[in-house]
C-alpha positions in Angstrom: -43.8 65.8 30.6 -46.1 67.6 32.8 -48.4 66.5 35.7 -52.0 66.7 34.4 -53.8 69.7 35.8 -56.8 67.4 36.5 -54.8 65.5 38.9 -54.4 66.8 42.3 -51.2 64.8 43.5 -49.8 65.2 47.1 -46.6 63.8 48.1 -44.9 62.9 51.8 -41.4 62.1 52.4 -40.8 60.0 55.4 -37.3 59.7 56.6 -36.7 62.7 54.7 -33.4 64.1 56.2 -32.1 67.0 54.4 -34.2 66.4 51.4 -32.5 64.9 48.6 -35.3 62.6 47.6 -38.1 65.7 48.2 -35.7 67.8 45.9 -36.0 65.3 42.9 -39.7 65.4 43.4 -39.9 69.2 43.4 -37.9 69.6 40.4 -40.3 67.1 38.6 -43.3 69.5 39.5 -44.9 67.5 42.3 -46.5 68.8 45.5 -44.7 67.9 48.4 -46.6 68.7 51.2 -44.2 67.7 54.1 -40.9 65.6 55.1 -40.7 63.7 58.1 -37.6 62.8 60.2 -36.2 62.8 63.5 -33.4 64.6 63.3 -34.2 68.3 63.7 -30.8 69.4 62.4 -32.2 68.8 58.7 -34.9 71.1 59.2 -32.7 74.2 57.8 -32.0 72.9 54.8 -35.1 70.9 54.0 -37.3 73.9 54.2 -35.2 76.3 52.8 -34.5 74.3 49.4 -38.0 72.8 49.0 -40.3 75.0 50.4 -42.1 72.1 52.2 -43.1 71.7 55.9 -40.6 69.6 58.1 -41.8 67.7 60.9 -39.5 66.4 63.5 -40.7 63.3 64.7 -39.7 59.7 64.8 -41.6 57.9 62.0 -42.5 55.0 64.6 -44.8 57.5 66.5 -46.4 58.5 63.4 -50.1 57.7 62.9 -52.1 57.2 59.9 -54.5 60.2 60.7 -51.7 62.4 60.7 -50.5 61.7 57.1 -54.3 61.6 55.8 -54.8 65.4 57.3 -51.5 66.3 55.4 -53.1 64.3 52.2 -56.6 66.1 52.5 -57.9 67.1 49.1 -55.6 65.2 47.0 -56.7 62.6 44.6 -53.5 60.7 44.4 -51.3 60.5 47.4 -47.9 59.6 47.0 -45.7 58.3 49.9 -42.2 58.1 49.5 -39.0 57.1 51.7 -35.6 56.1 52.5 -35.4 53.9 56.0 -32.3 54.5 57.5 -29.8 52.0 56.0 -27.1 51.3 58.5 -28.5 48.0 59.9 -28.2 46.8 56.0 -24.8 48.3 55.0 -22.3 46.0 53.7 -20.3 47.0 56.3 -22.4 45.4 59.0 -23.4 42.6 56.9 -20.5 40.3 58.3 -21.5 40.6 62.1 -25.3 41.6 62.0 -27.7 38.8 63.0 -31.2 39.3 62.1 -33.4 39.4 65.1 -36.9 40.6 64.6 -37.2 42.2 67.7 -34.1 44.3 67.5 -35.1 48.2 67.2 -32.5 48.8 64.6 -35.0 46.8 62.1 -38.2 48.6 63.3 -37.7 51.8 60.7 -38.7 49.6 57.7 -41.5 48.2 59.8 -42.8 51.5 60.7 -43.1 52.5 57.0 -45.1 49.2 56.3 -47.2 50.2 59.1 -48.1 53.6 57.5 -48.7 51.9 53.8 -50.9 49.2 55.3 -53.3 51.9 57.1 -53.0 54.6 55.0 -52.9 53.0 51.3 -51.5 55.8 49.4 -52.0 55.3 45.6 -48.2 55.2 44.9 -45.6 54.0 47.1 -41.6 54.5 46.5 -38.8 53.2 48.5 -35.1 53.5 48.2 -32.7 51.6 50.3 -29.2 49.9 49.9 -28.8 47.1 47.4 -28.5 44.4 50.1 -32.0 44.6 51.1 -33.2 43.3 48.1 -33.3 39.6 49.4 -36.5 39.1 51.2 -35.2 35.7 52.3 -32.2 36.9 54.0 -34.2 40.1 55.4 -37.5 39.0 56.5 -38.4 42.5 57.4 -38.4 43.2 53.6 -40.4 40.1 52.8 -43.1 41.5 55.1 -43.0 44.9 53.5 -43.8 43.0 50.1 -46.4 40.7 51.4 -48.0 43.9 52.8 -48.0 45.3 49.5 -49.7 42.4 47.9 -52.4 42.3 50.6 -53.4 45.8 50.1 -53.5 45.7 46.4 -50.5 47.0 45.1 -48.6 45.9 41.7 -44.8 46.9 42.3 -41.5 46.5 40.9 -38.1 46.6 42.6 -34.6 46.2 41.0 -31.0 47.1 42.2 -29.9 49.9 39.9 -26.3 51.5 39.6 -27.1 55.3 40.2 -24.6 56.2 38.1 -26.7 55.1 35.0 -29.2 58.0 35.8 -26.5 60.9 35.9 -25.0 60.3 39.5 -21.4 60.3 39.4 -21.3 57.6 41.6 -21.2 54.0 41.6 -23.9 53.6 44.0 -25.9 50.5 44.0 -29.4 51.0 45.3 -32.6 49.0 46.0 -35.6 51.3 44.1 -39.1 50.1 44.6 -42.3 51.2 43.2 -45.8 50.4 44.1 -49.2 51.7 42.8 -52.7 50.6 43.4 -53.7 52.2 40.2 -51.8 50.0 37.5 -48.1 48.6 36.6 -45.3 50.8 37.5 -41.5 50.6 36.9 -38.8 52.7 37.1 -37.7 54.6 33.8 -34.9 53.3 31.7 -31.1 54.5 32.4 -30.6 58.1 31.1 -26.8 58.0 31.1 -25.9 53.9 30.2 -23.3 55.1 27.8 -21.5 58.1 29.2 -21.8 58.2 33.0 -20.9 61.5 34.9 -17.2 61.3 35.7 -15.4 62.7 38.9 -13.9 65.2 36.8 -16.8 66.5 35.0 -18.6 66.9 38.4 -16.1 68.5 40.6 -13.0 69.5 38.4 -13.9 73.1 38.1 -13.6 73.7 41.8 -10.4 75.7 43.2 -7.6 73.7 44.8 -7.7 73.8 48.8 -5.7 71.8 51.6 -6.6 69.8 53.9 -8.0 71.4 57.1 -8.9 74.6 54.8 -11.8 75.8 53.0 -12.3 78.2 49.7 -12.8 81.7 50.3 -15.5 82.0 47.8 -17.2 78.8 48.9 -17.7 78.0 52.5 -18.9 74.4 51.9 -15.9 73.7 49.8 -14.1 72.8 52.8 -11.7 69.8 53.7 -11.3 67.9 57.0 -7.8 68.2 58.6 -5.0 65.3 58.4 -3.1 63.7 61.0 0.6 63.8 60.2 0.4 60.1 59.4 -2.5 60.6 57.2 -0.7 63.3 55.1 2.2 60.8 54.8 -0.3 58.6 53.4 -2.0 60.2 51.0 1.4 61.8 49.5 2.4 58.4 49.2 -0.7 57.1 47.3 -0.4 57.7 43.6 -2.8 60.4 41.9 -5.6 59.5 40.1 -7.0 56.4 41.4 -3.9 55.1 43.8 -4.4 52.9 46.6 -2.7 51.6 49.6 -0.8 48.9 47.6 1.6 51.6 46.9 2.6 52.1 50.9 5.5 51.0 52.6 5.4 49.0 55.7 5.7 51.8 58.0 2.6 53.6 56.6 0.2 50.4 57.0 -2.2 50.1 60.0 -1.9 47.1 62.1 -5.1 45.3 60.8 -3.5 45.6 57.1 -0.5 43.5 58.2 -2.7 40.6 58.8 -3.9 38.5 55.8 -7.4 39.0 56.4 -6.8 42.8 56.2 -4.7 43.0 53.2 -8.0 43.2 50.9 -8.8 46.4 52.6 -5.8 48.1 50.6 -7.5 48.8 47.7 -11.0 49.7 49.0 -9.8 52.3 51.7 -7.2 55.2 51.8 -7.4 55.4 48.0 -7.9 58.5 45.7 -10.7 59.0 43.0 -10.2 58.5 39.4 -10.8 61.5 37.3 -12.3 59.5 34.4 -14.7 57.5 36.4 -17.5 58.1 38.5 -16.8 57.9 42.5 -17.4 55.1 44.9 -20.2 55.2 47.0 -20.6 58.5 48.9 -21.2 57.6 52.6 -21.6 60.0 55.8 -17.8 59.4 56.4 -16.5 60.7 53.2 -14.6 63.7 54.6 -12.0 60.9 56.2 -9.4 59.0 54.5 -9.6 55.6 56.4 -13.4 54.6 55.5 -13.4 54.3 51.8 -12.0 55.7 48.4 -12.5 59.3 49.5 -9.0 60.7 48.4 -9.2 63.6 45.8 -7.6 62.2 42.5 -4.7 64.7 42.6 -4.9 67.1 45.8 -3.6 65.7 49.2 -6.7 65.6 51.1 -10.2 63.7 51.2 -12.7 65.4 49.3 -14.6 68.6 50.5 -18.3 69.0 51.6 -18.9 70.9 48.3 -17.5 68.0 46.0 -19.4 65.1 48.1 -22.6 67.5 47.5 -21.9 67.6 43.8 -21.3 63.8 43.8 -24.5 63.4 45.4 -25.9 65.6 42.6 -27.2 68.4 44.7 -27.1 72.0 43.0 -24.6 74.5 44.2 -27.5 76.7 45.3 -28.8 73.9 48.0 -28.1 75.0 51.2 -27.1 72.3 53.9 -27.0 74.7 57.2 -27.9 77.9 58.4 -24.9 80.1 57.5 -25.3 82.3 60.9 -24.6 78.9 62.6 -21.0 77.4 63.2 -19.9 74.8 60.4 -20.1 71.4 62.1 -18.1 69.2 59.5 -19.1 66.0 60.4 -22.8 66.9 60.7 -23.1 68.2 57.3 -21.3 64.9 55.7 -23.8 62.9 57.7 -26.5 64.6 56.0 -25.1 64.7 52.6 -23.9 61.1 53.0 -27.4 60.0 54.0 -29.5 61.5 51.3 -30.6 60.2 48.0 -29.0 61.4 45.2 -31.0 64.3 43.4 -30.6 62.7 40.1 -31.9 59.3 41.3 -34.8 61.0 42.9 -35.5 62.6 39.7 -35.6 59.4 38.1 -37.6 57.8 40.6 -40.3 61.2 40.4 -40.5 61.0 36.5 -41.2 57.2 36.7 -44.2 58.0 39.1 -45.3 60.9 36.5 -45.2 58.9 33.6 -47.5 56.3 35.5 -49.7 58.9 36.4 -50.1 60.2 32.8 -51.3 56.8 31.7 -53.2 55.8 34.9 -54.5 59.1 36.7 -57.5 60.9 35.1 
């Protein structure tokens, strides 16, 4: 399906980051005119891979007239975004108390303000699954009320990205809204055969912790401490966890009753035959999730994480003339919307426009 030539559609991506969401729309044939993000380190990757303008600015400081100028000449305006999710993450939910005055909740309100003032024909938002509870998170409830007040028809649901070709069990909230008519996310494309870790990264050459591939500078893994090297060696290959460790390898918190559940969720290895767990910004370490390579004694590499996020190998995350900062590149990759999930969102918008835009 292609976009109608008679319909002039322009897309703006706020909270654009390194450009995962934008890239999905570009691959589906959309004209993305700009990406907006406060992190200037994203500029090179965003512009290099997408051919779009990057605007380094806090979205809270963006004014409606700035977006209207970027949209000038378009018949259909599409506003997409993925507000920073750290305030809503599972790791935070146990200790975060919602306060409307707290600055960390303001990103979604900034997005809501732009929607209210600009009223683009199409709006899409992607975020963590936990946010899909307007009673628990009034900031999301306000967002939905704004959509209703501004004449949008909307649909949102929590989807597993593995059902759309992403080799991760990554559950995300996807919202689509339109002032043209009813809109919804397309049906699953990989419901019967999700992409496995082996299919995604199994062809990459082996490397050691703290080293990189001679043929691919992004295929590099973080170094491990002596203790963590002992831990990964003691973890059974292809899906093993800390439940196999002796007492001498367990962190102190694991020895407490309330910490025993973490043995299955962190320091583990991925399974070749299944999708990976959710890739986060700290996938390059062992103690923050099941980020151990299925068979090699290390955490997954930057390249492996990029593939699990469905970025093509040609995607450039950093200027090759600059010194590699593993933690920064990992942050960009982990924060991104998986490209194949972004393509599903873009395809949904494209199908919607084929029905309602003339």
